[in-house]
OpenMM code with the backbone's topology and positions (N, CA, C; nanometers):
from openmm import Vec3, app, unit

residues = "UNK UNK UNK UNK UNK UNK UNK UNK UNK UNK UNK UNK UNK UNK UNK UNK UNK UNK UNK UNK UNK UNK UNK UNK UNK UNK UNK UNK UNK UNK UNK UNK UNK UNK UNK UNK UNK UNK UNK UNK UNK UNK UNK UNK UNK UNK UNK UNK UNK UNK UNK UNK UNK UNK UNK UNK UNK UNK UNK UNK UNK UNK UNK UNK UNK UNK UNK UNK UNK UNK UNK UNK UNK UNK UNK UNK UNK UNK UNK UNK UNK UNK UNK UNK UNK UNK UNK UNK UNK UNK UNK UNK UNK UNK UNK UNK UNK UNK UNK UNK UNK".split()
positions = [
    Vec3(5.0106, -3.1851, -4.0864),
    Vec3(4.9389, -3.2610, -4.1854),
    Vec3(5.0324, -3.3675, -4.2419),
    Vec3(4.9752, -3.4809, -4.2742),
    Vec3(5.0523, -3.5911, -4.3316),
    Vec3(5.0164, -3.6022, -4.4792),
    Vec3(5.1099, -3.5730, -4.5716),
    Vec3(5.0768, -3.5925, -4.7129),
    Vec3(5.0903, -3.7396, -4.7482),
    Vec3(4.9907, -3.7917, -4.8168),
    Vec3(4.9972, -3.9303, -4.8632),
    Vec3(5.0547, -3.9322, -5.0026),
    Vec3(5.1320, -4.0290, -5.0306),
    Vec3(5.1849, -4.0465, -5.1644),
    Vec3(5.1188, -4.1691, -5.2238),
    Vec3(5.0258, -4.1472, -5.3130),
    Vec3(4.9574, -4.2570, -5.3792),
    Vec3(5.0096, -4.2665, -5.5208),
    Vec3(5.0935, -4.3643, -5.5497),
    Vec3(5.1506, -4.3745, -5.6831),
    Vec3(5.0417, -4.3850, -5.7884),
    Vec3(5.0695, -4.3273, -5.9023),
    Vec3(4.9735, -4.3365, -6.0112),
    Vec3(4.9663, -4.4817, -6.0587),
    Vec3(4.8433, -4.5354, -6.0707),
    Vec3(4.8334, -4.6723, -6.1196),
    Vec3(4.8767, -4.6816, -6.2648),
    Vec3(4.9328, -4.7952, -6.2999),
    Vec3(4.9665, -4.8165, -6.4408),
    Vec3(4.8374, -4.8169, -6.5210),
    Vec3(4.8491, -4.7852, -6.6491),
    Vec3(4.7316, -4.7699, -6.7341),
    Vec3(4.6362, -4.8875, -6.7222),
    Vec3(4.6870, -5.0105, -6.7249),
    Vec3(4.5974, -5.1260, -6.7210),
    Vec3(4.5317, -5.1461, -6.5849),
    Vec3(4.5816, -5.0790, -6.4789),
    Vec3(4.5237, -5.0910, -6.3452),
    Vec3(4.4353, -4.9730, -6.3089),
    Vec3(4.4247, -4.8732, -6.3966),
    Vec3(4.3412, -4.7573, -6.3666),
    Vec3(4.1956, -4.7996, -6.3571),
    Vec3(4.1198, -4.7254, -6.2787),
    Vec3(3.9768, -4.7491, -6.2572),
    Vec3(3.9492, -4.8812, -6.1868),
    Vec3(4.0477, -4.9320, -6.1149),
    Vec3(4.0251, -5.0567, -6.0407),
    Vec3(4.0061, -5.0301, -5.8920),
    Vec3(4.0002, -4.9026, -5.8509),
    Vec3(3.9721, -4.8682, -5.7131),
    Vec3(4.0906, -4.8752, -5.6191),
    Vec3(4.2121, -4.8770, -5.6731),
    Vec3(4.3310, -4.8892, -5.5883),
    Vec3(4.3502, -4.7665, -5.5010),
    Vec3(4.3515, -4.6471, -5.5590),
    Vec3(4.3775, -4.5264, -5.4810),
    Vec3(4.2699, -4.4995, -5.3773),
    Vec3(4.1400, -4.5062, -5.4113),
    Vec3(4.0391, -4.4863, -5.3074),
    Vec3(4.0486, -4.5896, -5.1949),
    Vec3(4.0859, -4.7118, -5.2290),
    Vec3(4.1006, -4.8140, -5.1247),
    Vec3(4.2142, -4.7762, -5.0311),
    Vec3(4.3240, -4.7268, -5.0854),
    Vec3(4.4351, -4.6824, -5.0011),
    Vec3(4.3949, -4.5608, -4.9197),
    Vec3(4.3242, -4.4687, -4.9813),
    Vec3(4.2852, -4.3462, -4.9123),
    Vec3(4.1889, -4.3751, -4.7982),
    Vec3(4.1054, -4.4777, -4.8109),
    Vec3(4.0094, -4.5080, -4.7054),
    Vec3(4.0776, -4.5584, -4.5798),
    Vec3(4.2011, -4.6079, -4.5919),
    Vec3(4.2741, -4.6587, -4.4760),
    Vec3(4.3686, -4.5544, -4.4187),
    Vec3(4.3633, -4.4331, -4.4675),
    Vec3(4.4608, -4.3333, -4.4258),
    Vec3(4.4272, -4.2771, -4.2890),
    Vec3(4.5246, -4.2335, -4.2138),
    Vec3(4.6652, -4.2571, -4.2403),
    Vec3(4.7009, -4.4009, -4.2077),
    Vec3(4.8041, -4.4540, -4.2704),
    Vec3(4.8412, -4.5922, -4.2443),
    Vec3(4.8690, -4.6136, -4.0959),
    Vec3(4.8330, -4.7303, -4.0471),
    Vec3(4.8567, -4.7604, -3.9052),
    Vec3(5.0031, -4.7403, -3.8725),
    Vec3(5.0271, -4.6723, -3.7610),
    Vec3(5.1643, -4.6494, -3.7193),
    Vec3(5.2343, -4.5378, -3.7944),
    Vec3(5.1599, -4.4657, -3.8787),
    Vec3(5.2245, -4.3582, -3.9541),
    Vec3(5.2615, -4.2436, -3.8611),
    Vec3(5.3505, -4.1614, -3.9062),
    Vec3(5.3956, -4.0484, -3.8265),
    Vec3(5.2786, -3.9611, -3.7841),
    Vec3(5.1864, -3.9339, -3.8743),
    Vec3(5.0744, -3.8468, -3.8427),
    Vec3(4.9839, -3.9020, -3.7353),
    Vec3(4.9527, -4.0306, -3.7420),
    Vec3(4.8639, -4.0866, -3.6408),
    Vec3(4.9331, -4.0944, -3.5060),
    Vec3(5.0634, -4.1206, -3.5044),
    Vec3(5.1370, -4.1257, -3.3774),
    Vec3(5.1510, -3.9879, -3.3157),
    Vec3(5.1655, -3.8871, -3.3976),
    Vec3(5.1861, -3.7506, -3.3467),
    Vec3(5.0556, -3.6767, -3.3231),
    Vec3(4.9445, -3.7378, -3.3582),
    Vec3(4.8160, -3.6737, -3.3350),
    Vec3(4.7887, -3.5546, -3.4238),
    Vec3(4.8391, -3.5561, -3.5459),
    Vec3(4.8156, -3.4439, -3.6370),
    Vec3(4.6672, -3.4357, -3.6726),
    Vec3(4.6171, -3.3160, -3.6993),
    Vec3(4.4731, -3.2973, -3.7176),
    Vec3(4.4167, -3.3390, -3.8530),
    Vec3(4.5003, -3.3540, -3.9534),
    Vec3(4.4461, -3.3884, -4.0863),
    Vec3(4.5516, -3.4564, -4.1722),
    Vec3(4.5035, -3.5186, -4.2794),
    Vec3(4.5893, -3.5842, -4.3768),
    Vec3(4.5544, -3.5256, -4.5131),
    Vec3(4.6518, -3.5171, -4.6041),
    Vec3(4.6260, -3.4599, -4.7357),
    Vec3(4.6748, -3.5503, -4.8467),
    Vec3(4.6099, -3.5393, -4.9617),
    Vec3(4.6546, -3.6146, -5.0788),
    Vec3(4.6247, -3.5371, -5.2054),
    Vec3(4.6997, -3.5667, -5.3085),
    Vec3(4.6812, -3.5027, -5.4384),
    Vec3(4.6106, -3.5964, -5.5336),
    Vec3(4.5183, -3.5407, -5.6129),
    Vec3(4.4435, -3.6185, -5.7115),
    Vec3(4.4530, -3.5463, -5.8448),
    Vec3(4.4797, -3.6219, -5.9492),
    Vec3(4.4882, -3.5669, -6.0844),
    Vec3(4.3626, -3.4863, -6.1172),
    Vec3(4.3812, -3.3623, -6.1631),
    Vec3(4.2683, -3.2750, -6.1973),
    Vec3(4.1780, -3.3331, -6.3051),
    Vec3(4.2325, -3.4149, -6.3915),
    Vec3(4.1545, -3.4689, -6.5030),
    Vec3(4.0923, -3.6041, -6.4703),
    Vec3(4.1078, -3.6499, -6.3458),
    Vec3(4.0574, -3.7816, -6.3082),
    Vec3(3.9505, -3.7677, -6.2000),
    Vec3(3.8320, -3.7250, -6.2405),
    Vec3(3.7232, -3.7087, -6.1453),
    Vec3(3.6782, -3.8428, -6.0878),
    Vec3(3.7021, -3.9516, -6.1604),
    Vec3(3.6658, -4.0845, -6.1093),
    Vec3(3.7498, -4.1197, -5.9871),
    Vec3(3.8683, -4.0632, -5.9740),
    Vec3(3.9512, -4.0868, -5.8552),
    Vec3(3.9134, -3.9903, -5.7432),
    Vec3(3.8787, -3.8682, -5.7772),
    Vec3(3.8463, -3.7679, -5.6751),
    Vec3(3.7122, -3.7968, -5.6082),
    Vec3(3.6147, -3.8453, -5.6826),
    Vec3(3.4802, -3.8668, -5.6285),
    Vec3(3.4777, -3.9593, -5.5074),
    Vec3(3.5405, -4.0780, -5.5132),
    Vec3(3.5386, -4.1639, -5.3934),
    Vec3(3.6125, -4.1009, -5.2755),
    Vec3(3.7188, -4.0261, -5.3029),
    Vec3(3.7912, -3.9596, -5.1943),
    Vec3(3.7023, -3.8569, -5.1260),
    Vec3(3.6261, -3.7811, -5.2045),
    Vec3(3.5342, -3.6830, -5.1477),
    Vec3(3.4260, -3.7536, -5.0661),
    Vec3(3.3798, -3.8688, -5.1142),
    Vec3(3.2819, -3.9476, -5.0400),
    Vec3(3.3379, -3.9983, -4.9076),
    Vec3(3.4696, -4.0212, -4.9023),
    Vec3(3.5349, -4.0714, -4.7816),
    Vec3(3.5658, -3.9607, -4.6805),
    Vec3(3.5266, -3.8385, -4.7123),
    Vec3(3.5448, -3.7298, -4.6164),
    Vec3(3.6568, -3.6334, -4.6495),
    Vec3(3.7260, -3.6537, -4.7617),
    Vec3(3.8273, -3.5580, -4.8039),
    Vec3(3.7578, -3.4345, -4.8583),
    Vec3(3.8183, -3.3176, -4.8377),
    Vec3(3.7630, -3.1915, -4.8855),
    Vec3(3.8608, -3.1273, -4.9827),
    Vec3(3.8073, -3.0681, -5.0884),
    Vec3(3.8910, -2.9981, -5.1858),
    Vec3(3.9333, -2.8651, -5.1250),
    Vec3(4.0627, -2.8404, -5.1205),
    Vec3(4.1152, -2.7171, -5.0605),
    Vec3(4.1136, -2.5994, -5.1566),
    Vec3(4.0958, -2.6271, -5.2851),
    Vec3(4.1066, -2.5220, -5.3852),
    Vec3(4.2501, -2.5023, -5.4314),
    Vec3(4.3438, -2.5736, -5.3687),
    Vec3(4.4853, -2.5647, -5.4052),
    Vec3(4.5117, -2.6512, -5.5283),
    Vec3(4.5679, -2.5903, -5.6307),
    Vec3(4.6047, -2.6632, -5.7520),
    Vec3(4.7559, -2.6554, -5.7673),
    Vec3(4.8180, -2.7611, -5.8155),
    Vec3(4.9634, -2.7630, -5.8322),
    Vec3(4.9994, -2.8608, -5.9430),
    Vec3(5.1242, -2.8548, -5.9874),
    Vec3(5.1738, -2.9500, -6.0869),
    Vec3(5.2467, -3.0627, -6.0144),
    Vec3(5.2002, -3.1840, -6.0359),
    Vec3(5.2635, -3.3017, -5.9779),
    Vec3(5.3680, -3.3517, -6.0772),
    Vec3(5.4928, -3.3553, -6.0348),
    Vec3(5.6021, -3.4006, -6.1209),
    Vec3(5.6354, -3.5453, -6.0878),
    Vec3(5.6386, -3.6288, -6.1884),
    Vec3(5.6729, -3.7693, -6.1693),
    Vec3(5.7384, -3.8222, -6.2961),
    Vec3(5.7878, -3.9439, -6.2889),
    Vec3(5.8488, -4.0054, -6.4069),
    Vec3(5.7960, -4.1475, -6.4212),
    Vec3(5.8099, -4.1999, -6.5410),
    Vec3(5.7742, -4.3387, -6.5686),
    Vec3(5.8622, -4.3888, -6.6825),
    Vec3(5.8677, -4.5192, -6.6974),
    Vec3(5.9398, -4.5784, -6.8096),
    Vec3(5.8408, -4.6094, -6.9195),
    Vec3(5.8715, -4.5672, -7.0403),
    Vec3(5.7814, -4.5971, -7.1513),
    Vec3(5.8020, -4.7402, -7.1986),
    Vec3(5.7327, -4.7778, -7.3046),
    Vec3(5.7393, -4.9153, -7.3562),
    Vec3(5.8786, -4.9562, -7.4026),
    Vec3(5.9654, -4.8575, -7.4279),
    Vec3(6.1019, -4.8856, -7.4735),
    Vec3(6.2036, -4.8752, -7.3600),
    Vec3(6.1530, -4.8582, -7.2363),
    Vec3(6.2426, -4.8483, -7.1215),
    Vec3(6.3060, -4.7120, -7.1036),
    Vec3(6.2557, -4.6125, -7.1747),
    Vec3(6.3099, -4.4767, -7.1638),
    Vec3(6.2340, -4.4015, -7.0551),
    Vec3(6.3085, -4.3375, -6.9653),
    Vec3(6.2484, -4.2623, -6.8565),
    Vec3(6.1872, -4.1336, -6.9111),
    Vec3(6.0610, -4.1124, -6.8826),
    Vec3(5.9886, -3.9933, -6.9269),
    Vec3(5.9482, -3.9111, -6.8052),
    Vec3(5.9779, -3.7814, -6.8085),
    Vec3(5.9391, -3.6894, -6.7015),
    Vec3(5.8047, -3.6276, -6.7389),
    Vec3(5.7144, -3.6195, -6.6431),
    Vec3(5.5800, -3.5693, -6.6679),
    Vec3(5.5428, -3.4716, -6.5564),
    Vec3(5.4648, -3.3707, -6.5903),
    Vec3(5.4066, -3.2808, -6.4914),
    Vec3(5.2584, -3.2714, -6.5221),
    Vec3(5.1763, -3.3103, -6.4261),
    Vec3(5.0319, -3.3094, -6.4470),
    Vec3(4.9613, -3.2250, -6.3412),
    Vec3(4.8548, -3.1540, -6.3810),
    Vec3(4.7818, -3.0712, -6.2858),
    Vec3(4.7054, -3.1567, -6.1847),
    Vec3(4.7146, -3.1179, -6.0576),
    Vec3(4.6470, -3.1908, -5.9503),
    Vec3(4.5740, -3.0944, -5.8590),
    Vec3(4.4818, -3.1506, -5.7826),
    Vec3(4.4122, -3.0774, -5.6772),
    Vec3(4.4504, -3.1399, -5.5446),
    Vec3(4.4568, -3.0593, -5.4392),
    Vec3(4.4973, -3.1094, -5.3082),
    Vec3(4.3741, -3.1246, -5.2204),
    Vec3(4.3540, -3.2445, -5.1664),
    Vec3(4.2411, -3.2758, -5.0799),
    Vec3(4.2919, -3.2987, -4.9382),
    Vec3(4.2108, -3.2629, -4.8397),
    Vec3(4.2472, -3.2900, -4.7003),
    Vec3(4.1313, -3.3602, -4.6302),
    Vec3(4.1662, -3.4330, -4.5247),
    Vec3(4.0657, -3.5025, -4.4440),
    Vec3(4.1025, -3.4853, -4.2976),
    Vec3(4.0075, -3.4354, -4.2168),
    Vec3(4.0343, -3.4270, -4.0729),
    Vec3(4.0503, -3.5673, -4.0149),
    Vec3(4.1426, -3.5823, -3.9226),
    Vec3(4.1633, -3.7112, -3.8577),
    Vec3(4.0897, -3.7130, -3.7240),
    Vec3(4.0477, -3.8323, -3.6848),
    Vec3(3.9837, -3.8474, -3.5535),
    Vec3(4.0902, -3.8337, -3.4462),
    Vec3(4.0532, -3.7759, -3.3372),
    Vec3(4.1455, -3.7655, -3.2242),
    Vec3(4.1695, -3.9048, -3.1679),
    Vec3(4.2954, -3.9343, -3.1393),
    Vec3(4.3305, -4.0638, -3.0831),
    Vec3(4.3136, -4.0621, -2.9329),
    Vec3(4.2548, -4.1673, -2.8837),
    Vec3(4.2434, -4.1791, -2.7394),
    Vec3(4.3522, -4.2728, -2.6898),
    Vec3(4.4128, -4.2368, -2.5792),
    Vec3(4.5179, -4.3200, -2.5218),
    Vec3(4.4543, -4.4254, -2.4314),
    Vec3(4.5083, -4.5434, -2.4339),
    Vec3(4.4544, -4.6507, -2.3489),
    Vec3(4.5236, -4.6526, -2.2169),
] * unit.nanometer
topology = app.Topology()
chain = topology.addChain("A")
for resn in residues:
    res = topology.addResidue(resn, chain)
    for name in ("N", "CA", "C"):
        topology.addAtom(name, app.Element.getBySymbol(name[0]), res)
């Protein structure tokens, strides 16, 4: 499985469709997973952000039932690095089999 890393959008860019747009192109062309013929790709979505999960589910991702804490950091308005852990759900999507030319 290829885990996708979709950075959290900055507050002013949230709800602009960035993550679902990236997820719809997964796996990225030439990615390790597509070259190796892996059967599925996975991504994490914030548990409290159903607006992000809904388009992913529409794109064929399935909720695995796996919940975990996503650890990340950001710089606040004063330039201080803040560590955060937020609850996420793990989604997977089966990949199409690649045909060789």
